[in-house]
C-alpha positions in Angstrom: 0.0 0.0 0.0 2.9 2.4 0.8 4.5 1.7 -2.6 1.1 2.5 -4.3 0.8 5.8 -2.4 4.5 6.7 -3.2 3.8 6.0 -6.9 0.6 8.0 -6.8 2.4 10.9 -5.1 5.2 10.8 -7.7 2.6 10.8 -10.5 0.8 13.8 -8.9 4.1 15.6 -8.6 5.0 14.9 -12.3 1.5 16.0 -13.4 1.9 19.2 -11.3 5.3 19.9 -12.8 4.1 19.3 -16.4 1.1 21.5 -15.8 3.3 24.3 -14.5 5.6 23.9 -17.5 2.7 24.0 -19.9 1.3 27.2 -18.2 4.7 28.8 -18.5 4.9 27.9 -22.2 1.4 29.2 -22.7 2.4 32.5 -21.1 5.5 32.7 -23.3 3.4 32.0 -26.4 0.9 34.6 -25.5 3.6 37.2 -24.9 5.3 36.3 -28.2 1.9 36.5 -30.0 1.3 40.0 -28.5 4.8 41.1 -29.6 4.3 39.8 -33.1 0.9 41.6 -33.3 2.5 44.9 -32.2 5.3 44.4 -34.7 2.8 43.8 -37.5 0.6 46.7 -36.5 3.7 48.9 -36.4 4.8 47.7 -39.9 1.3 48.3 -41.2 1.2 51.8 -39.8 4.6 52.5 -41.4 3.5 51.2 -44.7 0.3 53.3 -44.5 2.5 56.4 -43.8 4.8 55.5 -46.7 1.9 55.0 -49.1 0.3 58.3 -47.9 3.7 60.0 -48.5 3.7 58.7 -52.1 0.2 59.8 -52.6 1.0 63.3 -51.4 4.0 63.4 -53.8 1.9 62.3 -56.7 -0.9 64.8 -55.7 1.7 67.7 -55.5 3.1 66.7 -58.9 -0.4 66.7 -60.4 -1.2 70.1 -58.9 2.1 71.5 -60.2 1.2 70.1 -63.7 -2.3 71.7 -63.6 -0.8 75.0 -62.3 1.7 75.1 -65.2 -1.1 74.3 -67.6 -3.3 77.1 -66.2 -0.3 79.5 -66.4 0.1 78.5 -70.1 -3.5 79.2 -70.8 -3.3 82.6 -69.0 -0.2 83.5 -71.1 -1.8 82.4 -74.4 -5.2 84.0 -73.6 -4.2 87.6 -74.7 -2.7 86.2 -77.9 -5.9 84.3 -78.6 -8.0 87.4 -78.0 -5.7 89.4 -80.4 -4.3 91.7 -77.7 
């Protein structure tokens, strides 16, 4: 009977140790998951800023082109009217 109790206690101890290890691993995985999520969100935000920057550059280029076209029309307008 004593040997059975000793084996049972050893099994309980092993189960407790394994459970503790599994909990620690789960916490590590959760922490790593949060870190990866933060990294991905940061990368997404950076990509959004980069794309926005490119869009602003393209918009400024388009506005400059339209402004030059409008200036050309203003310069040619007196000639067209015979002035």
